[in-house]
C-alpha positions as CSV (number, residue, x, y, z in Angstrom):
1,M,1.1,-112.4,-52.7
2,P,2.2,-108.8,-52.6
3,K,5.0,-107.6,-54.8
4,G,8.4,-108.1,-53.2
5,T,7.3,-111.0,-51.1
6,I,9.9,-113.8,-50.9
7,A,8.4,-117.0,-52.3
8,Y,9.5,-120.4,-53.7
9,Y,8.3,-121.6,-57.1
10,W,8.4,-125.2,-58.2
11,P,8.1,-125.2,-62.0
12,R,7.3,-128.9,-62.4
13,T,4.1,-128.7,-60.3
14,Q,3.7,-124.9,-60.9
15,T,3.4,-124.4,-57.2
16,L,4.1,-121.1,-55.5
17,L,4.8,-121.2,-51.8
18,C,5.3,-118.3,-49.3
19,S,8.7,-118.3,-47.5
20,G,7.1,-119.8,-44.4
21,C,5.6,-122.8,-46.2
22,G,8.3,-123.1,-48.9
23,E,11.4,-123.0,-46.7
24,P,11.1,-126.6,-45.4
25,E,10.5,-127.8,-49.0
26,Y,13.5,-125.9,-50.2
27,R,15.8,-127.2,-47.5
28,S,14.6,-130.8,-48.2
29,F,15.4,-130.2,-51.9
30,L,18.9,-129.0,-51.0
31,S,19.5,-132.0,-48.8
32,A,18.4,-134.4,-51.5
33,S,20.5,-132.7,-54.1
34,A,23.6,-132.9,-51.8
35,D,22.9,-136.6,-51.3
36,E,22.8,-137.2,-55.0
37,D,26.1,-135.4,-55.5
38,V,27.7,-137.7,-52.9
39,Y,26.2,-140.8,-54.5
40,A,27.5,-139.7,-57.9
41,G,31.0,-139.1,-56.4
42,N,30.9,-135.3,-56.9
43,G,30.2,-134.2,-53.3
44,N,31.9,-134.2,-50.0
45,P,30.2,-136.7,-47.6
46,Y,31.6,-134.9,-44.5
């Protein structure tokens, strides 16, 4: 990828995804993270 390109890096799998491919993965991660916060009693379920 050229310098300055927006990308997503997943350290556990050492995967680098471009913004087009990585955006759905990132949004899925944010959703799962918010769910975990609610389950733990730290988040707002609404």
